[in-house]
N, C-alpha and C positions, 0 to 999 in steps of 0.2 A: 304771064305777068298780070293778066286781067283780074284774076282772083285776088291778088294782093292789092291791086289798085282800088278795088271795091271797098276794101277795109281801111284805106288810108285816111287819116284824120289829123290834119295839120292845123294848129292854132297859132295865130300871129301874136308874137310877144312884143317885138320892137321893129320899127322901120324908120329910116331917115337918111339924110345925106350928111356925111362927115368929111371935113377937110382938114388935112394935116400938113405940117411942115417939119418933117424929120422928127415927129413926136408920136408915131404909131409903132411902139417898140415893146409890146407885151410878150412875156415868155411863159411857156408851159401852160397854155390855156387848155382846159378840158371841161366842157359844159354839157349839161343834160338837155341841150337844145341844139338844133341844126342852124347853121348860118348859110345864107346866100349873099354873095357880094356882086354888085355891078360896078365895074371900075369906070369912072367918068373921065379922069385925066391923071397924069402923073405916073409915078412908078413906086413900087414897093415889092416886098418878097414875103411869101408864105413859107414858113419852115415846117416841114412835115417829116414824120419818121422815115418816109421813103425818099426824101431829098428836098431840094429847094424849088419852089414854084414861083417863077417871076409873074407878077400880076400885070396884065396888059389892058390898055384902054379898050372899051367896047367888048369886053368879055365878061362872062358870068363865072362865078366860082362857088363851089359847094363844099362845106365842111360839116359832115354828119356829127350828130351828138356823140359825146365821149371820145372825140378824136383829139389827141394831144397835138398841139401846134403852137407856133410862135410867129410874131410879126416882126419885120425889119423894114424900117422906112428912113431913108437918109435924105429925102428931098420932098418937094411938094407932091401931095397925093390926095385925091378926092374920090370917094366911093359911096355908093348907096349900100346900106346894110339891111338885111331882113333876117330876123330871128324867128324860128319856127319850132314850136313844141309839138311833138307827135304824141297824141293821146292813145296810149296802148293799154288802158286799164283792163279791157276785156279781150284783147287779141294780141297776136304777135306783132313785133315791130317790123315795119316795111324795110328799115335799114338793116335789120338782122339778116334779111334774105338776099339783099342785092348790094353789089359794089358799084359805085357811081364814079364817073370821071370827075376829077377836081375842076377842070376847066372846059368850058364850051364857048364858042363864038356866039355872041348875042346877035339876034336878028333885028330887022328894022323896027319891029314893034316893041322890043323889050324895054327900051329906055322910057317910052311913053307909059308902059304898064307900071314900071317902078315909080315913076313920078305920080301917076294916078294913085298908087297905093299909099304914097306919102301924103297926098292931098286929102284923102278921105280918112286918114289915121294920124292927124297932127299930134294927138296926145300920146302916141306910142313912140315918139322920138326920144332917144337917149339924151339925158341932160349932160352926161360926160362919157367919154370914150374909154376911160379906165375900167377894165373888167371888174375891179374891186367894188365899183359903185353899183353894178347891176347884175353881175354873175354870182348871186348869192340866193340862199333859200327864201328869205322873206320877199325879195324883189320879184323872183320868179313866180311865186304864188300870187302876188298882187297883179302881175301882168296877165296871168292866166284868168284870174277873176275879171280883170278889166276887159279882156277879150270877150268873155261870155256875156258881159253886161252891155255891150254895144247894141245899137239898133240892128234889127234883123237884116235890113237891106245893106247895111255896111258890112256885116259879117259875110253875107252871101257874095257881095262884089269882091271883098278882100280875099275870100277863099278862092274865088274864080281866078283872080290874078295870081295869087301865090301858086296855085296848081299849074297855071300856064308856065310860069317861070321854072317851077320844079320839073315840069315835063321836058324841058330842054335837055336835062341830064339823062333822061330815060332811054334815049335812042341807043346809047352805048353802054347802058347798065348791063351788068352780067350777074348771074346768080353767084352768091358767095361759095356755095357748094353745089357742084353739078351732080345731081342725083338722078340716075337713070332707072333705078329700081323702085317701083311704086310702093313696095312693102317698106322700104327704108324711109321713103318720103312720108308714109303714113305714121311711122314711129316718130319721126322728127316733129311732125305736126302735133302729135299727142303730147310729146315732151313740152313743147312751147305752150300749149294750151293748159297744161297741168303743172306749170312750173313751181307752184307753191306746195305741191304734194310730194310725198316720198314715193319714188318709183324704183322698182326692182327689174332685173333683167328678165326674170320669169314673166312678170306682168307685160313687159314689152314684147316678149316672144309670143305670147298668146295673141296679141294684137295682129301680128303678121303671120301667124301660123308657122313659125320656125322654131327649131331647137335653140337653147341658149347659146351653145357654141357656134351654131350656124349664124345666128343673129349678130354676135360679136364680130365674127370674121367678115360678114357681108357689110355690116355697118362701117367697119374700119376701111374696107376696100372702097366703099362709096364716098366716105366723108374724110378719111384720114385720121379719124379719132375713134375711140371706143364709145359705146353708148354712155358709160359713166362719165367720161371726160366731157362729152357734149352736154350732158345734164348739168354738170358742175359749172361749165362755162356759161350756160344760159342762166343758171341761178345767180352767179356773180354779176352778170349784166343787170339782172332784175334788182339785186341788192344795191348796185350803184345808183339806180333810179330812186329807190326808197331812201337811201342815205342823203341824196341831194335834195329831196323835197319834203322830208318831215323829220321830226325829232324823236322818232321811235328809238328806244334804247337798242344799242347794237346787238345785244344778246337776244332781244325779241325779234330783231330782223332775221337773225340766224334761225331761230325757232320757227318763224313764220314761213321760211323757205325749207322747212323740214330738215334742217341740220340738227342732229341730236347732240353734237359736240361743238360747243361754242368756240373752243380753241382751234379745232380743225377748220371751222369757217374762217377764223381770222388768218390762219396760215394760208388757206386756199385763196382768200381775197388778196393778200399781199403778193402771192406768187403770180396772180393774174394781172394785177393792176400796178404792182411795185409800190403800193401804199397800204398801210393798215386801214381798216374801216374807219377808225377815228380820224386819221390823217386825211382820208378822202372826204369825210363829212366836213372837217374844218376847212378844206380847200374850197368848199361851196358855201361857206358862211363868211367869206372874206377874211379868214384868219391866217392863211398861209401863202397866198399868191404874191409873187414879186412883180 
């Protein structure tokens, strides 16, 4: 895990304390940033594809970017929220490689750390809790710029705190794909680092000194998918990030990721995300959320 940790770059977007009275009930949220919650008091539920997670006092919760989820709150509920954007312009995403627990018990320092993070970042508090008001392309870009314009000492202290809180989830984190063969790991790393390029099986075979057939069989044995399926999955993940953060025409996004057929890109995107590229972009410009 140490190699991945060295490349981790989390930018603080928002932090603050939110108090609700049966009014924290947003549905089908999927954002290009990661959320950490510290529950101060009260009760609420987090609805995830894998089931319902009851939120408990003095516990921390992690929702990685692009995780579809909903909230259910029928009573008083108070929590601290921390929104983090992972800068992955030149490297693979930390969250692409690891599965993290949703819930961990907070230790005796965590509440003080969260309060300190709020204290030194008062301008990063959300004005409203409705995702429509902040989970959109213009606001996300403004928050990233605001983060980088802060004083150096504030950025360093904030980063130290966010990394401490994030580290609470690392103890029980597990690799998403348990790869034991170094040759396959080498191929996967190459794919992630060259995600904008067109890649062929023959090119990947040369990297690990295997025949095409041997590579396909070994890759599927190690990862559960073929090299082409893995490449397409990673390209669609990258497309989600591009669509959420800029207005590049969808056809150009497809071409930038080396899809020669725009229609195929659209079909693959919908099969992977259950939305067309345009529907996905609209959802991050405040046009389709409920």
